PDB file of N, CA, C and O in Angstrom:
ATOM      1  N   MET A   1      56.157  93.742 121.727  1.00  0.00           N
ATOM      2  CA  MET A   1      57.039  94.115 122.813  1.00  0.00           C
ATOM      3  C   MET A   1      57.830  95.378 122.391  1.00  0.00           C
ATOM      4  O   MET A   1      58.446  95.421 121.327  1.00  0.00           O
ATOM      5  N   ALA A   2      57.787  96.378 123.251  1.00  0.00           N
ATOM      6  CA  ALA A   2      58.450  97.613 122.997  1.00  0.00           C
ATOM      7  C   ALA A   2      59.966  97.492 123.094  1.00  0.00           C
ATOM      8  O   ALA A   2      60.482  96.837 123.999  1.00  0.00           O
ATOM      9  N   GLU A   3      60.673  98.114 122.176  1.00  0.00           N
ATOM     10  CA  GLU A   3      62.142  98.065 122.256  1.00  0.00           C
ATOM     11  C   GLU A   3      62.665  99.020 123.296  1.00  0.00           C
ATOM     12  O   GLU A   3      62.123 100.107 123.492  1.00  0.00           O
ATOM     13  N   LYS A   4      63.711  98.610 123.955  1.00  0.00           N
ATOM     14  CA  LYS A   4      64.359  99.443 124.968  1.00  0.00           C
ATOM     15  C   LYS A   4      65.147 100.540 124.284  1.00  0.00           C
ATOM     16  O   LYS A   4      65.886 100.278 123.335  1.00  0.00           O
ATOM     17  N   THR A   5      64.997 101.744 124.749  1.00  0.00           N
ATOM     18  CA  THR A   5      65.724 102.857 124.171  1.00  0.00           C
ATOM     19  C   THR A   5      66.443 103.620 125.284  1.00  0.00           C
ATOM     20  O   THR A   5      66.121 103.501 126.466  1.00  0.00           O
ATOM     21  N   VAL A   6      67.413 104.392 124.862  1.00  0.00           N
ATOM     22  CA  VAL A   6      68.194 105.248 125.772  1.00  0.00           C
ATOM     23  C   VAL A   6      68.325 106.594 125.136  1.00  0.00           C
ATOM     24  O   VAL A   6      68.600 106.704 123.941  1.00  0.00           O
ATOM     25  N   LYS A   7      68.123 107.651 125.945  1.00  0.00           N
ATOM     26  CA  LYS A   7      68.181 109.035 125.540  1.00  0.00           C
ATOM     27  C   LYS A   7      69.510 109.628 125.969  1.00  0.00           C
ATOM     28  O   LYS A   7      69.829 109.651 127.157  1.00  0.00           O
ATOM     29  N   VAL A   8      70.304 110.118 124.984  1.00  0.00           N
ATOM     30  CA  VAL A   8      71.622 110.637 125.243  1.00  0.00           C
ATOM     31  C   VAL A   8      71.668 112.098 124.881  1.00  0.00           C
ATOM     32  O   VAL A   8      71.233 112.486 123.797  1.00  0.00           O
ATOM     33  N   THR A   9      72.197 112.924 125.787  1.00  0.00           N
ATOM     34  CA  THR A   9      72.339 114.391 125.582  1.00  0.00           C
ATOM     35  C   THR A   9      73.813 114.793 125.705  1.00  0.00           C
ATOM     36  O   THR A   9      74.505 114.404 126.645  1.00  0.00           O
ATOM     37  N   LEU A  10      74.266 115.578 124.735  1.00  0.00           N
ATOM     38  CA  LEU A  10      75.634 116.097 124.795  1.00  0.00           C
ATOM     39  C   LEU A  10      75.690 117.345 125.702  1.00  0.00           C
ATOM     40  O   LEU A  10      75.140 118.389 125.350  1.00  0.00           O
ATOM     41  N   VAL A  11      76.333 117.238 126.829  1.00  0.00           N
ATOM     42  CA  VAL A  11      76.329 118.295 127.848  1.00  0.00           C
ATOM     43  C   VAL A  11      77.665 119.034 127.959  1.00  0.00           C
ATOM     44  O   VAL A  11      77.747 120.059 128.636  1.00  0.00           O
ATOM     45  N   LYS A  12      78.725 118.518 127.293  1.00  0.00           N
ATOM     46  CA  LYS A  12      80.019 119.134 127.311  1.00  0.00           C
ATOM     47  C   LYS A  12      80.585 119.248 125.949  1.00  0.00           C
ATOM     48  O   LYS A  12      80.368 118.342 125.144  1.00  0.00           O
ATOM     49  N   SER A  13      81.298 120.288 125.616  1.00  0.00           N
ATOM     50  CA  SER A  13      81.816 120.487 124.256  1.00  0.00           C
ATOM     51  C   SER A  13      82.886 119.467 123.949  1.00  0.00           C
ATOM     52  O   SER A  13      83.591 118.985 124.836  1.00  0.00           O
ATOM     53  N   VAL A  14      82.996 119.132 122.604  1.00  0.00           N
ATOM     54  CA  VAL A  14      84.032 118.169 122.190  1.00  0.00           C
ATOM     55  C   VAL A  14      85.342 118.854 121.860  1.00  0.00           C
ATOM     56  O   VAL A  14      86.318 118.184 121.525  1.00  0.00           O
ATOM     57  N   ILE A  15      85.386 120.176 121.945  1.00  0.00           N
ATOM     58  CA  ILE A  15      86.603 120.890 121.671  1.00  0.00           C
ATOM     59  C   ILE A  15      87.699 120.500 122.619  1.00  0.00           C
ATOM     60  O   ILE A  15      87.486 120.536 123.830  1.00  0.00           O
ATOM     61  N   GLY A  16      88.827 120.141 122.150  1.00  0.00           N
ATOM     62  CA  GLY A  16      89.997 119.724 122.963  1.00  0.00           C
ATOM     63  C   GLY A  16      89.986 118.288 123.342  1.00  0.00           C
ATOM     64  O   GLY A  16      90.883 117.859 124.069  1.00  0.00           O
ATOM     65  N   THR A  17      88.994 117.475 122.885  1.00  0.00           N
ATOM     66  CA  THR A  17      88.960 116.045 123.218  1.00  0.00           C
ATOM     67  C   THR A  17      89.701 115.247 122.109  1.00  0.00           C
ATOM     68  O   THR A  17      90.043 115.768 121.048  1.00  0.00           O
ATOM     69  N   LYS A  18      89.917 113.992 122.419  1.00  0.00           N
ATOM     70  CA  LYS A  18      90.577 113.086 121.451  1.00  0.00           C
ATOM     71  C   LYS A  18      89.694 112.917 120.201  1.00  0.00           C
ATOM     72  O   LYS A  18      88.465 112.971 120.243  1.00  0.00           O
ATOM     73  N   GLN A  19      90.394 112.716 119.119  1.00  0.00           N
ATOM     74  CA  GLN A  19      89.674 112.551 117.793  1.00  0.00           C
ATOM     75  C   GLN A  19      88.744 111.331 117.861  1.00  0.00           C
ATOM     76  O   GLN A  19      87.643 111.398 117.314  1.00  0.00           O
ATOM     77  N   SER A  20      89.129 110.230 118.499  1.00  0.00           N
ATOM     78  CA  SER A  20      88.256 109.083 118.597  1.00  0.00           C
ATOM     79  C   SER A  20      87.021 109.358 119.413  1.00  0.00           C
ATOM     80  O   SER A  20      85.964 108.785 119.150  1.00  0.00           O
ATOM     81  N   HIS A  21      87.131 110.200 120.371  1.00  0.00           N
ATOM     82  CA  HIS A  21      86.012 110.570 121.234  1.00  0.00           C
ATOM     83  C   HIS A  21      85.039 111.453 120.482  1.00  0.00           C
ATOM     84  O   HIS A  21      83.827 111.324 120.654  1.00  0.00           O
ATOM     85  N   ARG A  22      85.560 112.368 119.633  1.00  0.00           N
ATOM     86  CA  ARG A  22      84.739 113.157 118.769  1.00  0.00           C
ATOM     87  C   ARG A  22      83.954 112.306 117.799  1.00  0.00           C
ATOM     88  O   ARG A  22      82.774 112.556 117.550  1.00  0.00           O
ATOM     89  N   ALA A  23      84.645 111.246 117.223  1.00  0.00           N
ATOM     90  CA  ALA A  23      84.006 110.316 116.315  1.00  0.00           C
ATOM     91  C   ALA A  23      82.919 109.514 116.992  1.00  0.00           C
ATOM     92  O   ALA A  23      81.901 109.209 116.372  1.00  0.00           O
ATOM     93  N   THR A  24      83.110 109.172 118.229  1.00  0.00           N
ATOM     94  CA  THR A  24      82.129 108.408 119.044  1.00  0.00           C
ATOM     95  C   THR A  24      80.899 109.229 119.255  1.00  0.00           C
ATOM     96  O   THR A  24      79.782 108.721 119.150  1.00  0.00           O
ATOM     97  N   VAL A  25      81.087 110.530 119.560  1.00  0.00           N
ATOM     98  CA  VAL A  25      79.969 111.449 119.744  1.00  0.00           C
ATOM     99  C   VAL A  25      79.175 111.570 118.477  1.00  0.00           C
ATOM    100  O   VAL A  25      77.945 111.515 118.489  1.00  0.00           O
ATOM    101  N   LYS A  26      79.877 111.734 117.386  1.00  0.00           N
ATOM    102  CA  LYS A  26      79.219 111.840 116.076  1.00  0.00           C
ATOM    103  C   LYS A  26      78.473 110.537 115.748  1.00  0.00           C
ATOM    104  O   LYS A  26      77.382 110.569 115.179  1.00  0.00           O
ATOM    105  N   GLY A  27      79.063 109.405 116.109  1.00  0.00           N
ATOM    106  CA  GLY A  27      78.430 108.098 115.914  1.00  0.00           C
ATOM    107  C   GLY A  27      77.185 107.917 116.697  1.00  0.00           C
ATOM    108  O   GLY A  27      76.289 107.182 116.280  1.00  0.00           O
ATOM    109  N   LEU A  28      77.097 108.560 117.817  1.00  0.00           N
ATOM    110  CA  LEU A  28      75.897 108.528 118.684  1.00  0.00           C
ATOM    111  C   LEU A  28      74.792 109.436 118.094  1.00  0.00           C
ATOM    112  O   LEU A  28      73.670 109.461 118.601  1.00  0.00           O
ATOM    113  N   GLY A  29      75.123 110.178 117.022  1.00  0.00           N
ATOM    114  CA  GLY A  29      74.108 111.110 116.479  1.00  0.00           C
ATOM    115  C   GLY A  29      74.025 112.457 117.071  1.00  0.00           C
ATOM    116  O   GLY A  29      73.069 113.193 116.830  1.00  0.00           O
ATOM    117  N   LEU A  30      75.046 112.817 117.876  1.00  0.00           N
ATOM    118  CA  LEU A  30      75.035 114.122 118.576  1.00  0.00           C
ATOM    119  C   LEU A  30      75.892 115.086 117.756  1.00  0.00           C
ATOM    120  O   LEU A  30      76.998 114.767 117.321  1.00  0.00           O
ATOM    121  N   ARG A  31      75.312 116.312 117.564  1.00  0.00           N
ATOM    122  CA  ARG A  31      76.002 117.310 116.756  1.00  0.00           C
ATOM    123  C   ARG A  31      76.531 118.451 117.579  1.00  0.00           C
ATOM    124  O   ARG A  31      77.737 118.694 117.607  1.00  0.00           O
ATOM    125  N   ARG A  32      75.628 119.171 118.265  1.00  0.00           N
ATOM    126  CA  ARG A  32      76.072 120.373 119.007  1.00  0.00           C
ATOM    127  C   ARG A  32      75.689 120.208 120.475  1.00  0.00           C
ATOM    128  O   ARG A  32      75.004 119.246 120.824  1.00  0.00           O
ATOM    129  N   LEU A  33      76.104 121.102 121.320  1.00  0.00           N
ATOM    130  CA  LEU A  33      75.805 121.110 122.747  1.00  0.00           C
ATOM    131  C   LEU A  33      74.309 121.030 122.962  1.00  0.00           C
ATOM    132  O   LEU A  33      73.552 121.720 122.279  1.00  0.00           O
ATOM    133  N   ASN A  34      73.879 120.225 123.871  1.00  0.00           N
ATOM    134  CA  ASN A  34      72.463 120.005 124.259  1.00  0.00           C
ATOM    135  C   ASN A  34      71.647 119.310 123.204  1.00  0.00           C
ATOM    136  O   ASN A  34      70.420 119.289 123.293  1.00  0.00           O
ATOM    137  N   SER A  35      72.297 118.734 122.198  1.00  0.00           N
ATOM    138  CA  SER A  35      71.546 117.929 121.210  1.00  0.00           C
ATOM    139  C   SER A  35      71.199 116.602 121.831  1.00  0.00           C
ATOM    140  O   SER A  35      71.949 116.096 122.665  1.00  0.00           O
ATOM    141  N   VAL A  36      70.074 116.022 121.443  1.00  0.00           N
ATOM    142  CA  VAL A  36      69.554 114.814 122.064  1.00  0.00           C
ATOM    143  C   VAL A  36      69.410 113.742 120.960  1.00  0.00           C
ATOM    144  O   VAL A  36      69.017 114.020 119.827  1.00  0.00           O
ATOM    145  N   SER A  37      69.748 112.516 121.358  1.00  0.00           N
ATOM    146  CA  SER A  37      69.568 111.429 120.413  1.00  0.00           C
ATOM    147  C   SER A  37      68.912 110.266 121.201  1.00  0.00           C
ATOM    148  O   SER A  37      69.335 109.950 122.313  1.00  0.00           O
ATOM    149  N   VAL A  38      67.883 109.642 120.613  1.00  0.00           N
ATOM    150  CA  VAL A  38      67.269 108.454 121.185  1.00  0.00           C
ATOM    151  C   VAL A  38      67.676 107.271 120.417  1.00  0.00           C
ATOM    152  O   VAL A  38      67.400 107.145 119.224  1.00  0.00           O
ATOM    153  N   LEU A  39      68.380 106.342 121.148  1.00  0.00           N
ATOM    154  CA  LEU A  39      68.980 105.182 120.477  1.00  0.00           C
ATOM    155  C   LEU A  39      68.491 103.878 121.115  1.00  0.00           C
ATOM    156  O   LEU A  39      67.978 103.850 122.234  1.00  0.00           O
ATOM    157  N   GLU A  40      68.673 102.813 120.354  1.00  0.00           N
ATOM    158  CA  GLU A  40      68.316 101.478 120.823  1.00  0.00           C
ATOM    159  C   GLU A  40      69.327 101.065 121.907  1.00  0.00           C
ATOM    160  O   GLU A  40      70.526 101.292 121.741  1.00  0.00           O
ATOM    161  N   ASP A  41      68.877 100.480 122.980  1.00  0.00           N
ATOM    162  CA  ASP A  41      69.740 100.147 124.081  1.00  0.00           C
ATOM    163  C   ASP A  41      70.430  98.798 123.797  1.00  0.00           C
ATOM    164  O   ASP A  41      69.912  97.733 124.132  1.00  0.00           O
ATOM    165  N   THR A  42      71.562  98.878 123.196  1.00  0.00           N
ATOM    166  CA  THR A  42      72.334  97.626 122.866  1.00  0.00           C
ATOM    167  C   THR A  42      73.733  97.771 123.596  1.00  0.00           C
ATOM    168  O   THR A  42      74.149  98.858 123.997  1.00  0.00           O
ATOM    169  N   PRO A  43      74.409  96.598 123.728  1.00  0.00           N
ATOM    170  CA  PRO A  43      75.743  96.656 124.308  1.00  0.00           C
ATOM    171  C   PRO A  43      76.718  97.588 123.528  1.00  0.00           C
ATOM    172  O   PRO A  43      77.562  98.250 124.133  1.00  0.00           O
ATOM    173  N   ALA A  44      76.591  97.626 122.216  1.00  0.00           N
ATOM    174  CA  ALA A  44      77.479  98.524 121.467  1.00  0.00           C
ATOM    175  C   ALA A  44      77.259  99.962 121.757  1.00  0.00           C
ATOM    176  O   ALA A  44      78.219 100.721 121.890  1.00  0.00           O
ATOM    177  N   VAL A  45      75.952 100.390 121.866  1.00  0.00           N
ATOM    178  CA  VAL A  45      75.666 101.793 122.220  1.00  0.00           C
ATOM    179  C   VAL A  45      76.104 102.064 123.617  1.00  0.00           C
ATOM    180  O   VAL A  45      76.674 103.120 123.890  1.00  0.00           O
ATOM    181  N   ARG A  46      75.855 101.130 124.533  1.00  0.00           N
ATOM    182  CA  ARG A  46      76.324 101.327 125.902  1.00  0.00           C
ATOM    183  C   ARG A  46      77.825 101.546 126.004  1.00  0.00           C
ATOM    184  O   ARG A  46      78.290 102.385 126.775  1.00  0.00           O
ATOM    185  N   GLY A  47      78.572 100.794 125.227  1.00  0.00           N
ATOM    186  CA  GLY A  47      79.995 100.930 125.208  1.00  0.00           C
ATOM    187  C   GLY A  47      80.434 102.310 124.711  1.00  0.00           C
ATOM    188  O   GLY A  47      81.365 102.924 125.232  1.00  0.00           O
ATOM    189  N   MET A  48      79.713 102.770 123.670  1.00  0.00           N
ATOM    190  CA  MET A  48      79.968 104.170 123.142  1.00  0.00           C
ATOM    191  C   MET A  48      79.713 105.190 124.214  1.00  0.00           C
ATOM    192  O   MET A  48      80.508 106.108 124.414  1.00  0.00           O
ATOM    193  N   ILE A  49      78.593 105.031 124.914  1.00  0.00           N
ATOM    194  CA  ILE A  49      78.229 106.022 125.961  1.00  0.00           C
ATOM    195  C   ILE A  49      79.258 106.019 127.062  1.00  0.00           C
ATOM    196  O   ILE A  49      79.660 107.073 127.555  1.00  0.00           O
ATOM    197  N   ASN A  50      79.704 104.779 127.464  1.00  0.00           N
ATOM    198  CA  ASN A  50      80.733 104.651 128.528  1.00  0.00           C
ATOM    199  C   ASN A  50      82.057 105.319 128.149  1.00  0.00           C
ATOM    200  O   ASN A  50      82.741 105.903 128.990  1.00  0.00           O
ATOM    201  N   LYS A  51      82.398 105.217 126.868  1.00  0.00           N
ATOM    202  CA  LYS A  51      83.640 105.848 126.338  1.00  0.00           C
ATOM    203  C   LYS A  51      83.636 107.318 126.502  1.00  0.00           C
ATOM    204  O   LYS A  51      84.664 107.896 126.853  1.00  0.00           O
ATOM    205  N   VAL A  52      82.522 107.960 126.265  1.00  0.00           N
ATOM    206  CA  VAL A  52      82.448 109.438 126.312  1.00  0.00           C
ATOM    207  C   VAL A  52      81.504 109.904 127.421  1.00  0.00           C
ATOM    208  O   VAL A  52      80.811 110.910 127.270  1.00  0.00           O
ATOM    209  N   ALA A  53      81.481 109.158 128.551  1.00  0.00           N
ATOM    210  CA  ALA A  53      80.582 109.402 129.664  1.00  0.00           C
ATOM    211  C   ALA A  53      80.830 110.795 130.274  1.00  0.00           C
ATOM    212  O   ALA A  53      79.930 111.361 130.896  1.00  0.00           O
ATOM    213  N   TYR A  54      82.028 111.345 130.103  1.00  0.00           N
ATOM    214  CA  TYR A  54      82.316 112.655 130.682  1.00  0.00           C
ATOM    215  C   TYR A  54      81.739 113.803 129.812  1.00  0.00           C
ATOM    216  O   TYR A  54      81.716 114.965 130.219  1.00  0.00           O
ATOM    217  N   LEU A  55      81.277 113.426 128.602  1.00  0.00           N
ATOM    218  CA  LEU A  55      80.698 114.456 127.715  1.00  0.00           C
ATOM    219  C   LEU A  55      79.192 114.381 127.634  1.00  0.00           C
ATOM    220  O   LEU A  55      78.550 115.355 127.241  1.00  0.00           O
ATOM    221  N   VAL A  56      78.605 113.240 127.998  1.00  0.00           N
ATOM    222  CA  VAL A  56      77.170 113.041 127.758  1.00  0.00           C
ATOM    223  C   VAL A  56      76.412 112.772 129.044  1.00  0.00           C
ATOM    224  O   VAL A  56      76.992 112.405 130.066  1.00  0.00           O
ATOM    225  N   LYS A  57      75.088 112.966 128.970  1.00  0.00           N
ATOM    226  CA  LYS A  57      74.159 112.589 130.001  1.00  0.00           C
ATOM    227  C   LYS A  57      73.289 111.543 129.459  1.00  0.00           C
ATOM    228  O   LYS A  57      72.808 111.694 128.336  1.00  0.00           O
ATOM    229  N   CYS A  58      73.025 110.423 130.203  1.00  0.00           N
ATOM    230  CA  CYS A  58      72.216 109.317 129.688  1.00  0.00           C
ATOM    231  C   CYS A  58      71.014 109.105 130.559  1.00  0.00           C
ATOM    232  O   CYS A  58      71.110 109.072 131.785  1.00  0.00           O
ATOM    233  N   GLU A  59      69.841 108.956 129.895  1.00  0.00           N
ATOM    234  CA  GLU A  59      68.581 108.671 130.631  1.00  0.00           C
ATOM    235  C   GLU A  59      67.927 107.460 130.001  1.00  0.00           C
ATOM    236  O   GLU A  59      67.912 107.286 128.782  1.00  0.00           O
ATOM    237  N   GLY A  60      67.388 106.634 130.873  1.00  0.00           N
ATOM    238  CA  GLY A  60      66.661 105.462 130.352  1.00  0.00           C
ATOM    239  C   GLY A  60      67.470 104.301 130.385  1.00  0.00           C
ATOM    240  O   GLY A  60      67.023 103.225 129.986  1.00  0.00           O
TER     241      GLY A  60
END
């Protein structure tokens, strides 16, 4: 059985954002603008994506 994954792209800069939001972006494995990370689709990852939804684009 194939594991469900989600593709996350950083589409907005973290400059001027809260420190906790910067840490969340880093935790998602995103470094610079337009960087992409493919992650396992878990409730924890979904929560992180929801927290910084204004900075990222999510596919899958």
